[in-house]
ROPAZA-488371 format. One record per residue (C-alpha): residue in one letter; x, y, z. Coordinates in steps of 0.2 Angstrom, whole numbers, plus 2048, in hexadecimal, padded with zeros to 3 digits. Example, Ala and Ser with C-alpha at 12.3 -4.5 7.8 and 13.67 -1.06 7.14 Angstrom:
A83E7EA827;S8447FB824;
END
This chain:
M77B71977F;L77770877D;Q76B6FF786;Q76B6ED78B;S75E6E2788;S7586CF784;L75D6D1774;N76E6C976F;V77B6D476E;F78E6D476A;Y79B6E1765;F7AB6E475B;S7B56EF765;L7BF6FC75D;T7C86FF76E;G7CD6EE776;A7C46E2784;G7BA6EA791;G7BC6FB788;H7CE6FE78C;P7D7705781;A7DD6FC771;P7F16F876D;P7F8703762;E7F86F9754;F7E56F8754;V7E470D752;R7E1711741;G7D5714731;T7CD72472D;I7BA72A72A;S7B873871F;Y7AA742713;A7B274B703;G7A4757704;D79575C6F9;S78A74C6F7;A79973E6FA;S796731704;L79C72C715;I7AD723714;G7B3716723;S7C570F71F;H7D0704727;I7C9705739;G7D26FB746;I7C96EE74E;S7D26E675C;H7C56DA767;I7B56D0764;V7A86D0775;D79A6CB77A;S7976DA785;F7A26E778D;A79D6DF7A1;A7A36CE7A5;S79E6C079B;T7A26AE79C;R7A26AE787;P7B46AC77F;E7BC6BD77B;L7C16BE769;V7D16C7764;C7D36CE753;Q7E36CD748;E7E36DC73C;C7CF6DE73E;V7C86EF733;L7B96F6731;S7B5700722;F7A570771A;S79C71270F;T78C71A710;G780720703;P7817346FF;F78174370C;V77074A710;G772759719;T77575F72A;V76B761739;P76D770745;Q77276D758;S77077B765;E78177776D;H78A76F762;P79176F74F;A78276A743;R77F755741;Y78574F730;T77B742727;F77C73671A;S76F72C711;A76F71870F;G77870D706;G789708703;F7926FC70D;L7996F771E;Q7A66E8720;I7B16E172E;I7C26D6727;G7CE6CD733;G7D56C073C;V7CD6B974B;T7D36AE759;S7C96AA76A;T7CF6A977C;D7CA69877C;G7D168F76D;S7BF68E768;V7C0699759;F7CC69D749;L7CB6A773C;P7D96AC730;V7DE6BF72B;G7D46C471D;T7C46BC721;V7B36C6720;L7AE6C7731;L79D6D1730;T7946DB721;A7856E7722;N77B6F3718;P77D705720;T76C70C722;E77271E728;A780728730;F78273673A;T78F740744;V78D745756;I796753760;E79574F773;S79D758782;S79A74F792;P7A574A797;A7B4755791;P7BC756786;V7B1758775;L7B074A76B;P7A9745759;E7A0734756;V79A72E747;V78B723748;V787715739;E77670E73B;F7766FC730;Q76A6EB72D;N76D6D9723;A77C6D772D;L7846C7729;V7916BF735;H79D6B2734;P7966A173A;Q7A669E746;I7A26AF750;R78E6AD74F;S79069D756;A79E6A5764;F7906B076A;E7806A476B;F7796AE759;P76C6A674E;D76F6A573C;G7686B2732;A76B6C7730;F76D6D273D;T76B6E4741;G7786F074B;Q78170174D;S79370574A;L798717756;I7AA71C755;A7B172A761;S7C0732759;A7CD740761;D7CD74B751;I7C275975E;H7C0766750;A7BE75D741;L7AA75F73F;N7AB770746;N7A6779734;P79776D72C;P79576A71F;H7A7769718;P7B275B717;F7B9754724;V7C674472A;L7C573A73A;S7D1731743;G7D872A753;F7CB71D758;S7D2716766;G7CC720774;T7BC71D77E;H7AE72D782;N79D72F78B;F7A771F794;E7A4714786;P7B070C77A;S7AD70F76A;Y7A4700761;V79C6F7751;F78E6EE75B;V7836DE752;R7726D7758;N7656CE753;Q7566D6747;
END
């Protein structure tokens, strides 16, 4: 889904370094929708690593301690019919997106204690996706965001300039049937797996 370009990009990975499954202690959190005009809520979703890319990199790998992603979007907008899959839920701009935790680097150049605010951003859109290839069918949640502020030590590790950034969160869930009857309320969990050969991630790029 991601296209590499000349833009600077790095990833908060929900699945572990190189797209490998995360250790069990990182597999936690929920994404929920309460119905009607409610927002989409992401709560305490585990982050395991922060990496330059999922390919080989000369930059240090940043390992998370108790890092969690939480977010809230604007209100539910409606559903978009899809020919082969359940309708797509869509949510408007608004709310917040935040990653909090502790970080250490493999080369010792970065140390941030648990509870540090690593990223804050403003969601601009969110929607659900049902992908069927490769099997099994897995629901995904995508949250687009802007005005992302990244902790200075993380920016420095990945040679990012000062300023605000844009990005996207793509989170694949193991709850295969949770989105089958839109627009009913749902709760997604089990975010450790990869889908379509890509890890679940939050990626950040310079605007």
